[in-house]
N, C-alpha and C positions, 0 to 999 in steps of 0.2 A: 534422403533430401526431399523426396516427393511430399511426405507428410509435413515437413517444415514449410515448404512452399505453399501447400494448401492452407496451413495455419496462417501464414503471412497474408495470403489473399483474403482470408476471412477476417482477420484482425483489421486490415486496411479499411474495411467498411463497417466495423463494429465498435461498440463501446465496451470498455473494461472498467469495472468499479473495483478498486483495491480497498478492502475494508480491514480494520484492525481495532483491537482494544489496546489501550495504552495506560500505563501508570508507572511513574518514576523510571522512564526509559530515555532520559535525556541523552545518555551516551550512545543510544542506538538510533536516534532520530536522523542523523546524517546518513547512515547506511541505509535506512529505510528510504530516504529521499533518493539516494543513488540507485536503488533498485527500481525506482519509478521513472526518473528522468535521466536524460543524457546530461553529462556534465554541463552545468549552466554557465561556467566561466573557466575554460581550460587554461587561461593565463590570467590569474587574478591580479598580478602585479606587472602589467606591461611596461617595458622600458623602451622609450623612443631611441635610446642610444645603447643597445645591448653590448655587453662585454663579449668580445670575440672568443674569449676563453672562460665562459661562465663556470662557476662551481656547481655541483649537483644541487638540485632543488631539495632542501631539507624536508619540504612538505609536498611531495609530488601529488598531483590530483589522483585520487583513488579510482576514478572511473572516467578515463579519457575516451573510452570507446562507446559510442551511442548504442551499439549492438548489445551492450550489457544492461540496458534499461528498457522499460516497457513502453514509454511514451512514443518513441519513434515508430513503433509498429502498429499502433492502434489509431483509428480515426478519432476517437474521443477517449480520454482517460480521466477518471474521477477518483480521488482519494477521499475516503471517509473514515474518520477516527473517533471512537468514543473514548474519551479520557476522563478520569475522575480522581480527585484527591491526591494528585501528585504534589510533592514538596520539593522536587529538584529542578523545577523550571520546564518540565516536559510540555505543559500546555502552552506556555509562552513560546517555546521553540516551534511547536506545531503551528501556532498563530503566525509566527514570522515566516515560516515556510509557505503558509497559505497566501500571505501577502506578496511573496516573491515569486510564486509559481507563474510560469508563462507557458501558454499552450495547453494547459490542463488545469484542473481545479483541485483544491484541497479544502475539505470541510471538516471542522472540528464540531462534533455534536454538542449542542447546548442542552442544559437541563432546566426546564421551566421552574421546577421547584427549588432550584439552588443555582444562582448565577455562577458560572465557572465550574459547574458540577462538583462543588464542594459538598459531597454527600456524607462525609464523615463515616465512611464505611471502614471496616477492619481490613487488615492486610490480606491480600489474595493468598489463597492456598493454605493459610495457617489454621483454618477451621473448616468444618463441614459447612457452616453457614456461609463462610467466605467463598467456598467453592461453588455453592449453590447460587451465590450472588453473580458469579460470572455468567451464568445462563441469562440472568436478567439484563446484564450489560450487553451481552451478545444480541438479545432480542431488541434492545433499544437501538443498537447499531443497525440491525436489519430493518427496523421500522423506519429509521431515517433514510436508509438507502431506497426503500420502496416508495417513500413519500417524495423524494427529491430527484430520483432518476427517471427520466421520461422515456427512455428507450426500453421497451419491453423485451427486446432481444439482447440486452446487455449481458455480459458475462461478469460474474462476481468472483473475485479472487480474495480469499480470506487468508491473511498473513499473521503469523505469530511473531511480531516484530521484536519482542524482548529477547528472542534468541540471537539477534544480531547477525543473521546469516545473509549471504547474498544469493539471489535466485537467478536462474538462467532463463531469460526471455525466450531464447530459441527452444528451450525445453518445454516451456509453457505452450509455445506455438506448435511444437511437434505434437504435443498431446491434443491441442485443439484440432490439428489436422487429422488426427486419428479418430478422436471422439468429440466431434463438434457439438453433439447434443447429449452429452453424458456428464454426470457429476463425477469428479475425480478427486480423490484424497491423496495427497502427496505421501503421507506416511503409510498408507494402506491400512491404518487402524481406525480411521474415522470416515467410513463410507457415506455418512449422511450428508446431504446438502447443507451448506453453511458451516460445516465443521472446519477446523483449521486446515488450511492447505487445499481446500476444494475450489473448483472452478465450475460454476453453475450458471444456468440461464435464469434471469430474473422472472421470466414468464412462468417458470415452474413454481415460483414463490408467490404467485397471485398478482403480479403486476401486468396489466394489459389484458 
């Protein structure tokens, strides 16, 4: 518990930037949001005259516990997403999230050369060229983070949101308490800073 408490103390005075690439992940956007924020509305259909014997909610809120989200622990939370070429409404869903976010910010990176980042690039992973393009997207994401995040001591958490998994904020804070000044790769296979699942200090990346 000591390391978790140390991580909580550090986070309370620090900024975390949650960064991700996105394409056609509409079905994963809500889980991504729940990883970031505490449930924004635990009772979406309040009834002034509740039934004393209510039936079970067919759509229970998936994240009623704020300890399952990042925002409650950090002084400042920023979400930055580079999305391109989605056809399933991903960009629109991210924009709606950005407009509704309270107590933190969500920024969807824009592309100067193509409004809405309609780059007309091929499908990810289906070719060597497509895989190489991911590095370009990642660098554009990082450039935006460095350009718009003013805290040189901010931590950067890179998430692979298309996996649709939930993260453990207390696990992140435990790691922060043990290694507050080290890059950490969640999978153990990508030890380089800014690789997927890593938590790094922006000052290491040339900010500040």
